[in-house]
MIGUKOL-531818 format. One record per residue: x, y, z of N, C-alpha, C, O in turn; residue in three letters. Coordinates in steps of 0.1 Angstrom, whole numbers, plus 5000, padded with zeros to 4 digits. Layout:
XYZXYZXYZXYZAla/...
***
This chain:
495985825534495585925543496385915556496585805561Met/496786025561497686025573496786025585496086125588Asp/496885915593495985895605496685945618496085955628Leu/497985985616498686035628498186175632497886255623Asp/498086195645497686325650498786425647499986405651Lys/498386545641499486645639499986695652499286705661Pro/501186735652501786785664501186915668500787005659Pro/500986935681500387065686501387185683502587175684Ala/500687295680501487415678502087465691501387465701Gln/503287495691503887555703503287685706502987765698Pro/503087705719502487835723503387955720504587945719Pro/502688065718503488185714504288225726503888235737Cys/505588245723506488295734506088425739505688515732Pro/506088445753505788565759506988645761508088595763Glu/506888775761507988865764508388855778507588815787Gly/509588905781510088905795509289005803509188995815Cys/508789115797507989215804506789155810506489185822Leu/505989065802504789005808505188915819504388905829Ala/506188835817506588735828507088815840506788765852Val/507688925839508189005850507089075857507089095870Ala/505989105850504889185856503889085863503189125872Ile/503788965857502688875861502688835876501588855883Arg/503788785881503788735895503588845905502688825914Val/504288965905503989065915502589125914501889155924Pro/502089135901500689195900499689095906498789135912Val/499888965903498988865909498988865924497888845930Arg/500188875930500288875944499588995950498788985959Ile/499789115945499189245950497689235948496989275957Val/497289195936495789185933495089085942493989115947Val/495788975945495188875954494988925968493988905975Leu/496088995973495989055986494889165987494189175997Val/494689235976493589345976492189285973491189345978Leu/492089175966490789125962490189035972488989035974Val/490988955980490388865990489488936000488388886002Val/489889046007488889116015487689166008486589156013Pro/487889215996486689255988485789135985484489155987Val/486289025982485488905979484788855992483588815991Arg/485488856003484888816016483688906019482588866023Leu/483889036018482889136021481689116011480589126015Val/481989095998480989075988480188945991478888955991Trp/480788835995480088715998479188736011478088686011Asp/479788806021478988836033477788916030476688896035Ala/477989026022476789106018475789026010474589046011Leu/476288936001475388855993474488766002473288756001Thr/475188696012474388616021473388696029472288656031Val/473888816035472988896042471788946034470688956039Ala/472088986021471089036012469988926010468788956010Gly/470488796007469488686005468688666018467488646017Arg/469288676029468588646042467588756044466388736047Phe/467988886042466988996043465888986033464789016036Val/466288956021465188936010464188826014462988836011Ala/464688716019463888606022462988626035461888586035Arg/463588696045462888706058462188846059461188856067Thr/462588946052461989076054461289136042460189166042Val/462089136031461589206019460389126012459389186008Leu/460488996012459388916006458088936014457088966008Arg/458088906027456888936035456389076034455189106033Pro/457389176034456989316033456389346019455389416018Leu/456889286009456289295996454989235995454089295989Gly/454789116001453389056000452389146008451289166004Arg/452889196020451989286027451689416020450489456019Ala/452689476013452389596005451489565993450689645990Leu/451689445987450789415976449389395981448489445974Arg/449189325992447789315997447289446001446089475999Trp/448089536007447589666011447289745999446289825999Leu/448089735989447789815976446489765970445689845965Gly/446289635970444989585965443889625973442789675968Arg/443989625987442889665995442589815994441489855996Ala/443689895992443490045992443190095978442490205977Leu/443590035968443490085954442690005945441690045939Phe/443089875944442489785933441089755936440189775928Val/440789705948439389665952438489785952437389775947Trp/438889905958437990015957437690065943436590095939Pro/438790065934438590105920437690005913436890045905Leu/437889875916436989775909435589795914434689785905Val/435389815927433989835932433389965926432189965922Ala/434190075925433790195919433390175905432390225900Leu/434190105897433890075883432689995882431790015873Trp/432589885890431489795888430089855893429089825887Arg/430189925904428889965910428590115908427390155911Trp/429490195903429190335900429390375886428390425880Val/430590345880430890395867429990325856429390385848Val/429890195857429190115847427690155848427090175837Val/426990155860425590195860425390335855424490375848Pro/426390425859426290565854426390575839425690655833Ala/427390495834427490495819426290445812425890495802Gly/425690335818424490285811423390385812422590405803Lys/423290455824422190555825422490675815421490725809Ala/423690715814423990825805423790785790423290865782Leu/424090655787423890605774422390605771421990645760Gly/421590565781420090565778419590705777418790735768Trp/420090795785419690935784420090995770419291065764Leu/421290965766421791015753420990965742420691035732Gly/420590835743419790775732418390845732417890875721Asn/417790865744416490925745416491065741415591115734Val/417491145746417491285744418191335731417891445726Leu/419091255725419891305714419591215702419291275691Val/419791085703419790995691418390995685418191015673Val/417390965694415990955689415491095683414991095671Val/415691215689415291335683416091365670415491415660Pro/417391335670418191355658417691275646417591315635Ala/417491145649416991055638415591105633415291105621Ser/414691145643413391195638413591325630412891335620Trp/414491415634414691535627415291505613414891565603Leu/416191415612416791375599415791315590415691345578Tyr/414891225596413991155588412791235583412391225571Arg/412291325592411091395588411291545585410291615581Tyr/412491595586412791735583413891755573413691815562Ala/415091705576416191725567416091645554416491695544Leu/415591525555415491445543414491505532414891525521Thr/413291545536412391615526412991745522412891785510Pro/413591825531414291955527415391925517415492005507Leu/416191825519417291795510416791745496417291785486Gly/415691665496415091625484414591745476414691755464His/413991845483413491965476414592045471414492095460Gly/415692065479416892145474417492075462417892135452Leu/417591935462418191865451417291885438417791905427Ala/415991885440415091905428415292045423415292065410Arg/415392145432415592285427416892295420416992375411Gly/417992225426419292235419419292175405419892225396Ala/418492065404418392005390417692095381418092115369Arg/416592165385415892255376416792375373416892415361Val/417492435383418392545380419592505371419892575362Thr/420092375372421192335363420692315349421392355340Gly/419392265347418892255334418692395327418992415315Ala/418292495335418092625330419492685326419592745315Ala/420492665334421792725331422392655319423092715311Leu/422192515318422692445306422092505293422692515283Arg/420692525294419992585282420592725279420792755267Trp/420792805289421392945286422692935280423093015271Leu/423592835285424892825280424892775265425592835257Tyr/423992675262423992625249423392715239423792715227Ala/422292795243421592875233421993015232421793085222Arg/422693065243422993215243424493235244425093295235Val/425093185255426493215257427493155247428393215243Leu/427193025243428092965234428193035220429293055215Ala/426993065214427093135201427793275202428593315194Pro/427493345213428093475215429593465216430393545211Val/430093365224431493335226432193305213433293345210Gly/431493215205432093185192432293305183433393315176Arg/431293395183431493515174432593605179433393655171Gly/432693625192433793705198435093645195436093715192Ile/435193505196436493435193436893455178438093465175Ala/435893455169436193465155436793605152437693625144Trp/436093705158436593845157437993865162438893925156Leu/438293805174439593815180440693745172441793785171Leu/440293635166441193555158441693635145442793635142Lys/440693705139441093785127441993905131442993935124Gly/441693965142442494075147443894025151444894095148Ala/443993905156445293845160446093815148447293835148Gly/445493775137446293745125446893875119447993875115Leu/446093985119446594105114447794155123448794195117Leu/447594155136448694195145449894105143450994155145Leu/449793975141450893885140451693915127452893915128Ala/450993945116451693985104452594105106453694115102Ala/451894215112452694335114453794315124454894365122Ala/453594235134454694215144455794135139456994155143Gly/455594045129456593965123457594055116458794035117Thr/457094145108457994235101458894325110460094335108Gly/458194375120458894465130459994385137461094435139Val/459694265141460594175148461794145140462894135145Cys/461594115127462694085118463694205117464894185117Ala/463094325115463994445114464794465127465994495127Val/463994455139464694475152465794375154466794405160Val/465594245150466494135152467794165144468894145149Ala/467594205132468794235123469594345129470894345129Arg/468894455133469694575139470394525152471494565154Leu/469694445160470394405173471594315170472594325177Gly/471494235159472594145156473894225152474994195157Arg/473694325143474894395138475294505148476494555147Tyr/474394555157474794665166475294615179476094675186Leu/474794485184475194435197475894305197476994295204Leu/475394205190475894075191477294065185478194005191Val/477494115173478794095166479894175174480894115176Val/479594305178480694365186480994295199482194285203Pro/479894245206480194175219480994055217481794015225Ala/480693975206481393855203482893885201483793815205Arg/483193995193484494025190485294065202486394035204Trp/484594145211485194185224485594075233486594065239Leu/484693965233484993855242486093765236486893725244Tyr/486093755222487093665217488493725217489493655219Ala/488693855215489993915214490493995226491594035226Trp/489594025235489994105247489794025260490693995268Val/488493985263488193935276488793795278489293765289Leu/488693705268489193575270490693565272491093495281Ala/491593635264492993635268493293695281494093635289Pro/492593805285492893865298492493765309493193755319Val/491293695308490893595318491893475319492093435330Gly/492393425308493293315308494593355316495193285323Arg/495093475313496293525320496093535335496893495342Ala/494893595339494593605353494493475360494893455371Leu/493893375353493693245358495093175360495293105370Ala/495893185350497293125351497993185363498693115370Trp/497893325364498593385375498093345389498893315398Leu/496793335390496193295403496593155406496893125418Val/496593065396496892925398498392915403498692835412Thr/499292985396500692985400500893025415501592965422Ala/500193135418500293195432499793095442500393065452Val/498593035440497992945449498792815450498992765461Val/499292765439500192645439501392665447501792575456Thr/502092775445503292805452503092815467503792765476Gly/501992895470501692915485501292785491501692755503Thr/500492695484500092565490501292475492501392405502Gly/502292475483503492395484504292445496504792365504Ala/504492575498505192625509504492585522505192545532Val/503192605523502492575535502492425538502592385550Leu/502392335528502492195529503792155536503792075545Tyr/504892195530506192155535506492215549507092155557Trp/505992335551506092395565505392315575505892285585Thr/504092275572503292195581503892055583503892005594Ala/504392005572504991865573506291865582506491785590Arg/507091975580508391975588508092015602508691955612Val/507092105605506892155618505892065626505992065639Leu/504991995620503891925627503891775624503991695634Leu/503891735612503691595608504891505613504691405619Val/506091555609507291475612507491455627507791345632Leu/507391565635507491555650506391465656506691375664Pro/505191485651504091395656504291255652503991165660Ala/504791225640504991085636506091025644506090905649Leu/507191105647508291055655507791025669508190925676Ala/506991115675506391095688505590975689505690895698Leu/504790955679503890835678504690705678504390615685Trp/505690705669506490585667507490555678507590435682Arg/508090655683509190635693508690645708509390585716Arg/507490705710507090725724505790655727505690565735Val/504690695719503390655723503190505720502490435728Leu/503690445709503490305706504190215716503490125721Val/505490245720505990155731505290175744505090075751Pro/504990295748504290315760502890245760502490185770Val/502190255749500890185747500990035748500189975754Gly/502089985742502289835743502589795758501989695762Arg/503389875765503589845779502289855787502089765795Val/501589955785500289975792499289865788498589815797Leu/499289815775498389715772498789585779497989505783Ala/500189555779500589435787500189445801499789345807Val/500389565807500089575821498589565824498089495833Val/497789625815496289605816495889465814494989415822Ala/496389395804496089255802496389165814495589085819Arg/497589185819497989105830497189145843496889055851Glu/496889275844496089315856494689245855494189205865Thr/494089245843492789185841492789035844491988985851Gly/493888965838493988825841494188805856493688705862Ala/494988885862495288865877493988895885493788825894Ala/493188995881491889015888490988895887490388855897Leu/490888835875489988715873490488605881489788535888Gly/491888575881492488465888492288495903491888395911His/492488615908492388645922490988635926490688595938Ala/489988675918488588665922488188525923487388495933Trp/488688435915488288295916488888235929488288165936Arg/490188265931490888215943490188275955489988195965Ile/489888405955489188465967487788395969487388385980Ala/487088355958485888285960486088155967485288115976Gly/487088075963487387955970487687975985487287905994Arg/488588085987488888116001487688156009487488116020Ile/486788236002485588276009484688166012483988156022Ser/484588066002483787946005484287866016483487816025Arg/485587856017486187776028485987846041485687776051Ala/486187976041485888056054484388036058484088026069Val/483488046048482088036051481787896057480987886066Gly/482387786051482187656056482687646070482087586079Arg/483887706073484487696086483587766096483287716107Val/483087886092482187966101480887886103480387886114Leu/480387826093479187756094479287636103478487606111Gly/480487566102480787446111480887496125480387436134Thr/481587616127481687666141480387696147480087666158Leu/479487766139478187806144477387686146476587676156Val/477487586138476787456140477187386153476287356161Arg/478487376155478987306168478787396180478687336191Trp/478787526179478787606190477287636194476987646206Ile/476387656184475087696187473987596184473187556192Leu/474087546171472987456166472987326173471887286178Val/474087256174474187126181473787136195473087046200Glu/474387236203473887236217472387266219471687206227Pro/471887356210470487386211469687256207468587236213Val/470087186197469387066193469486956204468486896207Arg/470686946210470786846221469886886233469286796239Trp/469887016237468987056248467587036244466786996253Val/467187056231465787036227465386886228464386856233Tyr/466386806223465986656223466086596236465186516240Arg/467086636245467286556257466686626269466386556279Thr/466286756268465786826280464286866277463386826284Val/464186946267462887016265461786916260460686916265Leu/462186816251461186726247460686636258459486616259Thr/461586566266460986486278460186576287459086536292Pro/460686696290459886786299458486816293457486816300Val/458486846280457286876273456286756273455086776276Gly/456886636271455986516271455486496285454286466287His/456386506295455886486309454786586312453786556319Ala/454986716309454086816311452786796304451686816309Leu/452886746292451686706284450886596290449686596292Arg/451586486294450986366299450486386313449386326317Asp/451186456322450786466336450086586340449486596351His/450186696332449486816336448486866326447286886330Val/448786876313447886926304446686836301445586886301Leu/446986706298445886616295444986606307443786606305Arg/445386576320444486576331443686706333442486706336Pro/444386826331443686956332442686966321441587016323Ala/442986916309441986926298440786826301439686866299Ala/441086706306439986616310439086676321437886666320Gly/439786736331438986806342438186916336436986936340Ala/438786996327437987106321436887056313435787116313Ala/436986946306435886886298434786836308433586866305Arg/435186776319434186726329433386846335432186846336Val/434186946338433587066344432587136334431487176337Val/433087136321432187196311430987116309429887176307Gly/431086986309429886896307428986916319427786926317Arg/429486926331428586946343427887086342426787096345Thr/428687186338428087316337426987316327425987386329Val/427187256315426187246305424987176310423787216307Arg/425187066317423986996322423187076332421987076332Gln/423987146341423387236351422587346344421487376348Ala/423187406334422487506326421187456319420187526319Leu/421287336314420187276307418987246317417887276315Ala/419387196329418387176340417787306344416587306346Thr/418587406346418087536351417187586340416087656343Ala/417487576327416687626316415287546316414287616314Arg/415387416318414087336318413187386330411987396328Asp/413887406341413087446353412487586351411287596355Thr/413187676345412687806343411487796333410487866334Val/411687716323410587706312409387646319408287686316Arg/409487536328408387476334407687576343406487576344Gln/408487656351407887756360407187856352406087906356Ala/407687906341406987996333405687946327404688016326Arg/405687816323404487756318403487736329402287756327Ala/403887706342402887696353402387836356401187846359Asp/403187936356402688066359401688116348400688176352Leu/401988086336400988126325399688046327398588106324Arg/399787916330398587836332397787886344396587886344Arg/398487936355397787986366397088116363395988136368Thr/397788206356397188336353396188336342395188396343Leu/396388256332395588266319394788146317393888146308Leu/394988036325394287916323394987826313395987866306Gly/394487696313395087596304394687616290393787696287Gly/395387546281395087556266393687496264393287396270Pro/392987546254391687486250391887346244392787326236Arg/390887266247390987126240390687146225389887226221Pro/391287056217390987066203389587026199389086936205Pro/389087086189387687056185387686926178388686886171Ala/386486856179386386726172386186746158385486836153Ala/386886666150386786676135386086556130386486446133Val/385086576121384386466115385186416104385386476093Asp/385686286105386586226095385786146085386386076077Arg/384486146087383586066078383885926078383985856067Arg/384085866089384285726090383085656097382585716106Glu/382685546094381585476100381985436114383085396117Pro/380985446124381185406137380485276141379685226134Gly/380885226152380285096157380584976149381784956145Gly/379584886146379784766139380084786124380584696118Arg/379684906119379884926105381284956101381684946090Ala/382184996111383585026108384384896108383984796114Ala/385484906101386384796100387284786112387684886117Arg/387484666117388384646129389484566125389684516114Thr/390384556134391684476132391384326132392084256125Leu/390384286139390084136140389184086129388883966129Gly/388684166120387784126110388284156097389084246095Arg/387784076087388284106073387284176064387484186052Ser/386184216070385184286062385284436065385784476075Thr/384684506055384684656057383184696056382284616055Thr/382984826057381584876056380984856043379784846042Ala/381784836032381184816019380984666015380184636006Leu/381784576022381684436018381084346029381184226027Thr/380584396040380084306050378784236046378484126051Lys/377984306037376784246033376984146022376084086017Asp/
***
């Protein structure tokens, strides 16, 4: 077994036309494609930004608005109007249509149908008896009479037909056969041969005329003009397509590099200064404002609020006490509660905390 790697096949040599077309076409296409790729990448970035910041929130808002305007009203209409109305209509249909129809079928149509079926059975039995006892014998007799008449007519017709057939044979068939064999057939063969010869000659003349005037010039045009031009156009189209792909990839790399440069410039010109200002200026100022202004103001506001709540509670208690005093002055004090008999023994018979006996066990 040969373990050596077989030599690689040499690439197919390219024609000088492809080599001559490739470099200028790639240069021209690269010059034309780079601006298009830059514009395309810029539009792509802008489209993604617009979709992320505008279209998605707008779509969510439109979806919520559509639900609020269409879905939820339709669901409520279906749940609270259509379904109860359908149940009510179903109950009315059952009461007004199904129950009367079932009653009519059970107590009117079913007995009527049974009666009609019994009458139909009686009528069928009568008709079968009439057919078997009356119509069948009469029909058999008529058939026997017609059969005898048919036999007589068949015998007479057979003789007449034999005479007519013999006369037709010798008066029509034999002369017509002789006329076809000795007159019409030779004349038809001669006419067919003549027509075939004329058509064949005319077809040959037309064939060679069309070949000389149309086919040979068209074939020469195809071989000498269209095929070479098509090959050149195919080479140009192939090289143009390859150049477009190559230029598009190179333009993508150029666009990526330009984007990185622009991103770096934007970062160092805008983002980093803004971040430095935020970290070194705004953050300390915000912390100082929070520690020295906002928190003391919030503490003071809490103390003021607590004082106001206490003052309001005191005023509320004072108003309530004044209202109670005014009611007591005008209407009198509340009545003392009535004594309730709890059925407990009084005096020495009751149990006390210092003794261990009760009213039941002291004796």
